C-alpha atoms as one frame of an Amber mdcrd trajectory, in Angstrom:
protein
   4.074   7.253  -1.872   4.302   5.676  -5.329   6.807   3.166  -4.027   4.443
   1.984  -1.260   1.524   1.966  -3.690   3.351  -0.220  -6.195   4.509  -2.667
  -3.521   1.099  -3.299  -1.994  -0.837  -3.389  -5.283   1.570  -5.909  -6.820
   1.221  -7.992  -3.681  -2.589  -8.094  -3.843  -2.811  -8.415  -7.649  -1.180
 -11.832  -7.399  -4.411 -13.179  -5.874  -6.534 -12.314  -8.925  -7.979 -14.980
 -11.215  -8.545 -12.837 -14.309  -6.468 -10.376 -16.294  -9.104  -7.666 -15.892
  -9.136  -8.320 -12.126  -5.380  -7.884 -11.935  -5.611  -4.686 -13.946  -8.383
  -3.429 -11.662  -6.248  -3.973  -8.571  -3.229  -2.288 -10.124  -5.368   0.737
 -11.026  -6.569   1.302  -7.432  -5.831   4.742  -6.025  -6.615   6.273  -2.611
 -10.330   7.034  -2.391 -12.004   6.710   1.013 -15.533   6.840  -0.351 -14.906
   3.974  -2.757 -12.853   2.127  -0.121 -15.850   2.003   2.231 -17.971   0.415
  -0.504 -15.196  -2.056  -1.312 -14.816  -3.035   2.343 -18.525  -3.834   2.409
 -18.070  -6.097  -0.621 -14.988  -7.718   0.918 -16.885  -8.430   4.130 -19.640
 -10.069   2.052 -17.047 -12.136   0.138 -15.478 -13.326   3.395 -18.923 -14.324
   4.645 -19.498 -16.300   1.420 -16.101 -17.947   1.822 -16.968 -19.050   5.362
 -20.060 -20.710   3.869 -17.870 -22.707   1.516 -17.857 -20.565  -1.640 -14.660
 -20.372  -3.646 -13.151 -16.920  -4.041 -11.736 -17.764  -7.468 -13.726 -16.885
 -10.572 -13.982 -19.321 -13.510 -11.924 -18.824 -16.631 -13.662 -16.374 -18.942
 -13.303 -16.126 -22.740 -10.709 -13.686 -24.000 -12.784 -10.520 -24.245  -9.662
  -8.419 -24.706  -9.274 -10.107 -28.081 -12.890  -9.231 -28.929 -12.432  -5.562
 -28.021  -9.168  -5.394 -29.937 -10.775  -6.928 -33.058 -13.668  -4.474 -32.859
 -11.328  -1.519 -32.482  -9.317  -2.642 -35.501 -12.112  -3.635 -37.920 -15.174
  -1.831 -36.589 -17.207  -5.066 -36.560 -17.064  -8.657 -35.268 -16.720 -11.896
 -37.183 -18.671 -15.033 -36.300 -16.006 -16.395 -33.979 -15.871 -13.156 -31.942
 -19.665 -12.988 -31.798 -19.737 -16.502 -30.383 -17.057 -15.501 -27.832 -19.381
 -12.764 -26.553 -22.200 -15.292 -26.140 -19.889 -17.648 -24.274 -18.781 -14.769
 -22.014 -22.375 -13.952 -21.081 -23.012 -17.619 -20.354 -19.941 -17.762 -18.065
 -21.080 -14.624 -16.224 -24.480 -16.175 -15.571 -22.799 -19.345 -14.331 -20.597
 -17.351 -11.947 -23.576 -15.402 -10.664 -25.541 -18.540  -9.864 -23.042 -19.687
  -7.247 -23.044 -16.358  -5.373 -25.606 -16.158  -2.566 -24.890 -12.581  -1.509
 -27.117 -10.061  -3.258 -24.471  -7.429  -2.586 -21.920  -9.350  -4.642 -24.350
 -10.723  -7.213 -25.346  -7.202  -8.218 -21.978  -6.872  -9.965 -23.020  -9.621
 -12.382 -26.511  -8.462 -13.326 -27.072  -9.391 -16.978 -30.076  -7.808 -18.773
 -32.628 -10.327 -20.025 -32.345  -9.155 -23.623 -28.591  -9.839 -23.514 -29.257
 -13.317 -22.157 -31.690 -13.972 -25.018 -29.183 -12.654 -27.549 -26.478 -14.908
 -26.129 -28.696 -17.958 -26.448 -29.664 -17.001 -29.972 -26.016 -16.650 -30.952
 -25.188 -20.100 -29.610 -28.232 -21.540 -31.406 -27.169 -20.048 -34.750 -23.370
 -20.270 -34.684 -20.762 -22.913 -33.990 -17.778 -22.107 -31.698 -15.719 -21.379
 -34.822 -18.262 -18.768 -35.916 -19.875 -20.778 -38.719 -23.663 -20.733 -39.198
 -25.374 -23.867 -37.911 -27.221 -25.532 -40.812 -29.644 -27.380 -38.548 -31.242
 -24.017 -37.720 -31.322 -22.716 -41.303 -33.141 -24.886 -43.874 -32.306 -22.522
 -46.732 -28.627 -22.759 -45.975 -28.906 -26.500 -45.578 -30.465 -26.803 -49.035
 -27.761 -24.588 -50.564 -25.036 -26.683 -48.985 -26.691 -29.916 -50.228 -26.815
 -28.512 -53.743 -23.205 -27.339 -53.541 -22.057 -30.806 -52.520 -23.925 -32.352
 -55.429 -22.340 -29.896 -57.878 -18.895 -30.645 -56.464 -19.389 -34.361 -56.981
 -20.613 -33.884 -60.558 -17.734 -31.494 -61.305 -15.111 -33.904 -59.967 -16.683
 -36.770 -61.957 -16.601 -34.697 -65.145 -13.006 -33.689 -64.497 -12.123 -37.338
 -64.087 -13.407 -38.072 -67.593 -11.560 -35.058 -69.072  -8.314 -36.126 -67.382
  -8.583 -39.618 -68.857  -9.182 -38.072 -72.260  -6.134 -35.764 -72.136  -3.847
 -37.703 -69.790  -0.775 -37.433 -72.048  -1.093 -33.626 -72.206  -1.168 -33.073
 -68.431   1.607 -32.240 -65.978  -0.576 -33.658 -63.139  -3.457 -36.097 -63.355
  -5.727 -34.162 -61.011  -7.302 -30.698 -61.098  -5.657 -27.789 -59.250  -6.994
 -24.458 -58.013  -5.890 -21.514 -60.125  -7.519 -18.116 -59.954 -10.183 -19.566
 -57.672 -11.247 -22.147 -60.310 -10.514 -25.839 -60.747  -8.126 -26.145 -63.695
  -5.831 -28.648 -65.416  -2.038 -28.292 -65.466  -1.373 -28.671 -69.227   2.110
 -29.131 -70.687   2.802 -26.022 -72.765   3.606 -28.107 -75.872   0.005 -29.353
 -75.926  -3.314 -27.649 -76.218  -6.696 -28.231 -74.563  -9.643 -26.093 -75.547
 -10.672 -24.029 -72.576 -10.147 -20.900 -70.464  -6.539 -20.139 -69.520  -6.208
 -19.067 -65.872  -2.427 -18.684 -65.692   1.067 -20.059 -66.300   3.824 -21.556
 -64.190   6.920 -19.519 -63.412   8.821 -21.264 -66.217   5.833 -20.959 -68.583
   6.179 -24.679 -69.225   2.757 -25.338 -67.688  -0.521 -23.720 -68.682  -3.512
 -23.844 -66.314  -6.647 -24.424 -68.364 -10.310 -24.813 -67.433 -11.793 -27.024
 -70.212 -14.891 -25.643 -71.882 -16.903 -28.763 -71.084 -16.574 -28.184 -67.271
 -17.064 -24.397 -67.290 -20.921 -24.350 -67.138 -20.992 -26.787 -64.221 -18.255
 -24.919 -62.388 -20.144 -21.637 -62.925 -23.184 -23.195 -61.225 -20.973 -24.282
 -58.330 -19.458 -20.805 -57.921 -22.928 -19.218 -57.867 -24.142 -21.599 -55.162
 -20.994 -21.030 -53.075 -21.521 -17.268 -53.334 -25.129 -17.746 -52.203 -23.927
 -19.751 -49.209 -21.360 -17.102 -48.348 -23.890 -14.298 -48.640 -26.369 -16.180
 -46.476 -23.787 -16.881 -43.748 -22.532 -13.304 -43.830 -26.093 -12.040 -43.506
 -26.724 -14.175 -40.413 -23.394 -13.250 -38.785 -23.796  -9.573 -39.673 -27.249
  -9.460 -38.087 -25.989 -11.040 -34.865 -22.878  -8.867 -34.906 -24.946  -5.671
 -35.217 -27.086  -6.731 -32.284 -23.971  -7.406 -30.222 -22.515  -4.016 -31.145
 -25.700  -2.289 -29.994 -25.093  -3.860 -26.573 -21.336  -3.361 -26.489 -21.448
  -0.695 -23.744 -23.333  -3.115 -21.497 -20.885  -5.903 -22.363 -17.888  -3.710
 -21.563 -19.384  -2.683 -18.223 -20.108  -6.310 -17.443 -16.504  -7.183 -18.250
 -15.284  -4.394 -15.977 -17.627  -5.687 -13.265 -15.929  -9.059 -13.545 -12.638
  -7.270 -12.898 -14.080  -5.400  -9.945 -15.538  -8.574  -8.412 -12.280 -10.420
  -8.992 -10.415  -7.582  -7.279 -12.788  -7.894  -4.291 -12.192 -11.657  -4.148
  -8.426 -11.103  -4.434  -8.470  -8.678  -1.505 -10.562 -11.135   0.493  -8.087
 -13.961  -0.246  -5.226 -11.678   0.740  -7.076 -10.848   3.969  -7.458 -14.532
   4.816  -3.829 -15.423   4.164  -2.380 -12.398   5.970  -4.802 -12.364   8.909
  -6.083  -8.910   8.018  -8.791  -6.712   9.470 -11.088  -4.198   7.841 -10.047
  -0.794   9.224 -12.315   1.654  10.984 -12.518   5.254   9.806 -12.615   7.589
  12.796 -10.679  10.538  14.189  -7.544   8.900  15.582  -4.573   6.890  14.347
  -4.379   3.550  16.137  -2.820   0.185  15.291  -2.907  -3.033  17.275  -0.902
  -6.082  16.249  -0.098  -4.572  12.848   2.394  -6.072  10.391   4.381  -4.566
   7.561   2.896  -6.619   4.667   6.013  -6.960   2.504   8.049  -8.131   5.488
   5.245 -10.480   6.547   5.278 -12.077   3.106   8.955 -12.923   3.649   8.964
 -13.895   7.343   5.376 -14.870   8.053   4.554 -15.297  11.747   8.151 -14.464
  12.707   7.330 -10.832  11.952   7.025  -8.766  15.137   3.675  -6.884  15.299
   3.453  -3.166  16.008   1.115  -1.457  18.482   0.628   2.269  18.045  -1.721
   4.550  19.960  -0.118   8.010  20.143  -1.691  10.536  22.510  -0.178  13.466
  20.671   0.065  14.314  17.002   3.889  14.109  16.915   5.846  10.961  17.726
   9.633  10.595  17.753  10.847   7.014  17.303  14.383   6.240  18.488  16.462
   3.140  18.938  19.395   1.209  17.498  20.262   0.738  13.850  18.298  -2.113
  12.277  16.085  -2.069  15.352  12.807  -1.658  13.491  12.289   2.112  13.222
  11.879   2.137   9.458   9.734  -1.002   9.540   7.472   0.694  12.071   7.059
   3.733   9.841   6.405   1.483   6.841   3.802  -0.411   8.857   1.983   2.856
   9.551   2.357   3.949   5.920   0.863   0.724   4.602  -1.970   0.767   7.153
  -3.085   4.271   6.155  -2.538   3.695   2.446  -4.263   0.305   2.333  -7.242
   1.711   4.222  -7.679   4.367   1.559  -7.319   1.754  -1.202  -9.982  -0.558
   0.183  -7.471  -3.273   1.083  -7.723  -5.036   4.479  -4.768  -4.309   6.759
  -2.658  -7.095   8.312  -3.450  -6.297  11.949  -5.782  -7.136  14.817  -7.303
  -3.649  14.888  -6.804  -0.517  12.798  -8.313   2.924  13.041  -7.336   5.751
  10.708  -8.669   9.301  10.537 -11.503   9.783   8.080 -10.064  10.794   4.704
  -6.453  10.508   5.887  -3.606  10.389   3.405   0.001   9.365   3.952   3.036
  11.462   3.032   6.386   9.629   3.401   9.723  11.413   3.302  13.173   9.876
   3.562  12.252   6.467   2.145  13.246   7.201  -1.453  16.697   6.313  -2.700
  16.920   8.937  -5.413  18.457  12.342  -4.638  17.224  14.551  -7.457  20.674
  14.395  -9.025  19.102  14.639 -12.448  17.785  18.081 -11.453  21.109  19.208
 -10.048  19.853  19.058  -6.452  21.699  17.722  -3.420  20.133  15.124  -1.161
  19.209  17.768   1.403  17.815  20.138  -1.209  15.798  17.295  -2.704  14.308
  16.536   0.717  13.414  20.187   1.183  11.751  20.203  -2.211   9.591  17.206
  -1.293   8.939  18.610   2.177   7.633  21.808   0.609   5.004  19.782  -1.254
   4.033  17.960   1.941   3.708  21.150   4.004   1.573  22.752   1.301  -0.598
  19.654   0.718  -1.140  17.967   4.090  -4.325  18.672   6.015  -5.775  17.674
   9.374  -5.942  13.909   9.837  -3.193  13.177   7.313  -0.128  11.193   8.360
   3.394  12.439   7.589   6.305  10.026   8.043   9.926  11.182   8.304  12.545
   8.451   8.153  15.801   9.957   9.400  15.401  13.047   7.258  18.003  15.792
   6.814  20.831  13.348   7.614  22.967  15.007   4.947  23.245  18.353   6.754
  24.415  19.662  10.159  22.777  17.525  12.899  21.882  20.510  15.096  20.330
  22.462  12.256  18.598  19.305  11.019  17.190  18.702  14.513  15.906  22.240
  14.767  14.294  22.036  11.343  12.694  18.661  12.044  11.422  19.881  15.423
   9.904  23.036  13.954   8.346  21.140  11.037   6.758  18.656  13.427   5.301
  21.498  15.489   3.991  23.299  12.405   2.237  20.156  11.153   1.003  18.826
  14.499  -0.463  22.235  15.373  -2.715  21.702  12.353  -3.931  18.269  13.466
  -1.559  16.352  11.198   0.067  13.203  12.552   3.860  13.353  12.363   5.984
  10.265  12.985   9.758  10.700  12.902  12.617   8.275  13.285  15.984   9.704
  14.240  19.466   9.147  15.597  19.984  12.872  16.313  20.684  13.448  20.018
  19.636  17.084  19.761  16.236  16.171  18.347  15.792  13.600  21.107  16.515
  16.280  23.722  14.088  18.713  22.096  11.335  16.112  21.876  11.751  15.086
  25.506  11.127  18.641  26.682   8.364  19.320  24.164   4.684  19.514  25.043
   3.567  18.229  21.627   5.907  15.264  21.092   5.459  11.671  22.236   8.706
   9.715  22.394   9.283   6.000  21.916  12.113   3.589  21.327  12.470   0.223
  19.647  13.210  -2.733  21.932  13.325  -6.199  20.405  11.595  -4.734  17.340
   8.657  -3.529  19.449   7.633   0.068  20.009   7.995   1.153  23.657   6.480
   4.529  24.499   7.863   7.067  26.944  11.525   6.218  26.450  14.346   7.460
  24.240  16.765   4.840  22.949  20.408   4.881  21.935  21.561   4.370  18.371
  24.284   1.827  19.225  25.928   2.436  15.900  29.308   1.139  17.016  27.738
  -2.023  18.343  26.094  -2.658  14.986  29.389  -1.926  13.204  31.054  -4.915
  14.874  29.141  -7.259  12.580  30.623  -5.682   9.452  33.971  -4.026  10.205
  37.358  -5.219  11.534  37.537  -5.091  15.360  40.432  -2.586  15.334  38.281
  -0.032  13.496  35.455  -0.306  16.014  37.790  -0.280  19.020  39.575   2.805
  17.762  36.230   4.508  17.131  35.257   3.846  20.756  38.473   5.476  21.954
  37.917   8.468  19.710  34.353   8.783  20.989  35.624   9.115  24.548  37.769
  12.092  23.533  34.928  13.791  21.679  32.134  14.667  24.095  28.841  14.519
  22.310  26.507  17.439  22.153  24.219  15.855  24.719  27.199  15.312  27.013
  28.060  19.010  26.742  24.454  19.930  27.422  24.409  17.657  30.449  27.619
  19.197  31.738  26.272  22.732  31.266  23.042  21.735  32.929  24.844  20.276
  35.965  27.056  23.373  36.275  24.030  25.654  36.117  22.290  23.582  38.779
  25.348  23.844  41.020  25.432  27.594  40.454  21.753  27.836  41.274  22.253
  25.895  44.499  25.105  28.221  45.469  22.972  31.283  44.757  20.058  29.829
  46.681  22.371  29.208  49.616  23.623  32.777  49.361  20.052  34.106  49.354
  19.210  31.922  52.341  22.210  33.271  54.243  21.338  36.823  53.270  17.750
  36.526  54.428  18.951  34.959  57.658  21.309  37.885  58.153  18.451  40.346
  57.542  16.206  38.615  60.058  19.022  38.532  62.611  19.845  42.201  62.090
  16.198  43.171  62.511  15.731  40.984  65.588  18.652  42.542  67.388  17.561
  46.034  66.339  20.327  46.622  63.864  20.790  50.130  62.497  19.201  51.255
  59.222  22.477  51.376  57.338  23.237  47.742  58.145  19.797  46.482  56.953
  19.853  48.615  53.790  23.300  47.252  52.985  22.008  43.709  53.166  19.014
  44.535  50.919  21.341  46.137  48.404  23.215  42.851  48.228  19.963  40.973
  47.516  18.895  43.563  44.951  22.241  43.343  43.262  21.915  39.619  42.921
  18.620  39.997  41.080  19.575  42.925  38.852  19.228  41.951  35.203  18.254
  38.426  36.198  16.298  37.792  32.972  17.077  40.519  30.482  16.417  40.436
  26.725  19.609  40.098  24.711  21.401  38.004  27.335  22.028  34.261  27.288
  20.756  31.965  30.028  20.527  28.239  30.576  17.002  26.944  29.831  16.060
  23.801  31.782  13.243  22.672  29.455  15.574  22.832  26.441  18.635  21.568
  28.239  20.835  24.192  26.595  21.896  27.836  26.611  19.654  30.266  24.739
  19.397  34.015  24.195  16.331  35.751  25.614  14.588  37.719  22.870  11.645
  39.052  24.888   9.881  38.626  28.234   6.092  38.446  28.168   4.548  38.061
  31.590   5.488  34.660  32.931   6.870  33.561  29.555  10.099  34.301  27.722
  10.851  34.077  24.014  14.288  32.526  23.562  16.371  31.951  20.469  18.306
  28.726  20.033  20.548  28.907  16.990  18.151  29.496  14.087  14.781  29.051
  15.772  12.798  30.662  18.580  10.654  29.018  21.217   8.481  30.175  24.144
   9.411  28.841  27.605   8.231  29.533  31.192  10.363  32.057  33.111  10.891
  29.475  35.837  12.804  27.326  33.320  15.457  30.032  32.885  18.478  29.834
  35.162  20.412  33.127  35.331
């Protein structure tokens, strides 16, 4: 099922506006209870869309970056704090254009978080710096800092003029966080040495006459930094106290975006919201991946089986696998809360889908053959499936003996369908077709022009399909060989016709015998003559249906050994399986 899951989720995720919405879609898993809630939201979104609302959300700030920063540093800087405020503002803006209360509930923002967001925007710039127009103390500190910078630069200008011949550069440079002069090492300027060049030919000196003024500047800058950090830290702590709410709000954006994406998908693909009932029913259903490629050229599928088991036959490339995939997607998408591309869909309440035969891998890495790998997966299905589930077999057991494969598939279908599990099989096996036709639990259907036609069994037409790929002489020779190799069904038909002829002969013999008895009695025949005739009739019926003997069984269309006779029923064994048939179906 993982293959189907990946295909449909990737398809729908492409309609998302946000990264969290895409991630939400890709994380969907079958859950009927949640799916029902989602379908209600999708219906509301479609109603909003019909009223003119866009199903695309606005671009939100990068909250992933905020969460990552918090996880790494345990706090938020001013820029990240402002991002949170902008996110809340965008959520409120998105909520305002939604009329549906059902949808708007996803974007409920607590009032205290709204107030905090506004306070953040009032106190910080988009880059995370503290706004001076809201903080007079900070404004005064900044004014004083600017004055000190001007005085310091003016003083440095005088010092540079005084010592111009001793300097490598005629402007101050930053060294060790302090404004200094680049002095040629052969000269000396009284001051504080903050370092040397790599060649030691330049000494970086802070003259004594500028040191007091620069100390004042450093103190004011530290006061500014402390003040800004205090403001940002306070806002950051308040944001952190609300981080759980913010995360849930972010996840709600993803959930709403996933609802909008599914609604947009529904519009483009002409989908319907499925009904959850007791039966499996599709009308005008499309296989979504194929529909994406072919659009309206895709042939829709109608499916309304009256029995739990359905055998799908027909030519190669005739649509059998597409039909099974259509059913698989319909059941799976219903459980995911994704509208199904169809006119009408009904799936059993809580139904799950179990596909077999669609995977390309053969468990080679585990040392298993293709057939053994199928049996391994079938074991899981048999042990896991419950009433209402849907099991899909796409030409399974093709790597083993066709007769044994047919018997196994037939018995598996009976085992599952007896438990109220829907079983849909595609096959080319003639034996399985014959078994299904005579079964009382199988529906049969064939593909004609890519449509499912019930009540008929189709031919594979493998040689006809081969003409498009192989040289004509290969196909022609294969047709000649086929004529010399009677198929199993041909042999069964021949046996059946011979048994019917034998039965007609025996019936004629019985008719003649009874006529002879009546004639003997009417003319007053002697006792010995009449008893002789009855002995002939008795002899014909002796051992007519005896356990341990083989007889032709009409309902199976083949010869089987009688294991036991129980009233009007007989238990017969056909190769490796047993089945109960009416006595009247047995031809001695």
